[in-house]
N, C-alpha and C positions, 0 to 999 in steps of 0.2 A: 504493499500500499504506499510505501514511501515515495514512489514516483508518481502516484496519482494526484497528490496535493502537498503543498508545503505546510498546511495547517496540521496541528497536532491532532492525532486520532487515537482512539482506544486501541488496545491490543487486538490482533487479528481475530482471536477466538471470540472476544467481546463483539467485534463487528459482525462475525458470522452468526452469532446468536441474535444480534440485533436485526440483521437482515432476514433471518429465518422467522423472527417474531412478526415482522411486517408481512411477510409472505403468507404465513399461516392465518393471520387475522384476515388479510385481504381475501384469501380463498374462502374462509368461513363466512365473510360478509356476503360474498356472492352466493354461497350455498344457502344461507339464510334466505336471501331474496328468492332464489330458485324454489325453496321449500314453501315460502309464502305464496308464490305464484301457482304452485301445484295444488293448493287447497281449494276447495269449493267456495270458501268465504272471501277470497281475494277480490277486491274491486279496483286495484291499482295496476298499472302497467309496469313492466320491467324498467322502463326509463324513469318513471316516477320514483320507484323504490331505490334504484341503484344510485340516484343523485342525492339521496338523503344523507345527512350526517349520521354517523353511527348511532348516536343517542336517540335520534328521531325515528329510528326503525322499531324501537321497543313497542310502541302502541300497535303497530302493524303485526308484530309477532304475537302479541296478546290477542288480537282480533282474529287471528287465523290459526297459526300453529298451536298455541296454547289451547284454544277452544277445541280444535279437532283432536289434539292429543289427550285432552283432559288433564293436563298437567302444565305447570309453569317451569319445568326443569330447564328447557331450552332457553326460555326468556330470562330466567335467573342467571344462568351460566353466561349467556350472551351479555347481560348487563355487567357481570363481573369482569369479562375480558374487555369490554368497552372502557370500563374504568381504568383497568390496568393499561390498555392501549393509550388512553388519554395521557396517563402519567408519562408514558414513554415519549409520545409525540410532543407533548408540551414541556419537555425537559430542557435543561441547559447543561452544558459541558463543564465539568470540574476537574481539577487535578487532585488525586488522592495522595495519601501519605507516601506511597512508593514511587510517586512521580507519574503514574499512569493517568490516562484520561478515562473519565466515566461520565455517564449521564446522571443528573440528579434533578429533583424537583424540590420546591419549597412546600413544606407541610402547611396546609391552610391555617391561618390565624396564628402562626408561630413563625419564628425565624430559623427553625430547624430545617436542615436539608434531608431529604430522603433520597438515598442512593438507589440507583437502578443497577443492581448487582447482576452478575452472571446467573446467580441462583434465582433472582426475580425473573429474568428473561426465560430461564428454563421452566419455571413455574408457569409463566405466560404461555409458553409453547405447549406444555402439558395440558393446561386448561383448554386450549384451542383444540387439542387432539381429542379430549373428552367431548367438547362441543361438536366436533365433526362426527364422532361416533353416534351421539344423540340425533344429529341431523340425518345420518344414514339410516338409523333405526326408524325414525319418523317417516322417512321416504319409503321404507319397506325393504331395505337392502341389508 
């Protein structure tokens, strides 16, 4: 990555997890939209749904997937991953004690920094994997 930019970047493994995090979330977002569209309760088009910010998709999940599934499991887990994704996307870069770069966010109403560690990114990827499994089950595969 050294030749890609002169700006300081996190270690390669961190960047790999960060990239994987964005890819699994984006895949799940599209998969949620696909599952909403497959329900008999959907009144929106793909274009309308895919253009929504992640948080605005929640009521559409509730009106379709949750009603047909008889459960809020998918909606609840989607909300969790959206919150985690927001923390990642709306972060800022910091230098940690060993000199490495890492993403952090500010904890609301405090001056504390919340570090987006490799463990956090792995947890995010794992939650997205669970969400994908729930979506596959809902779809009938």
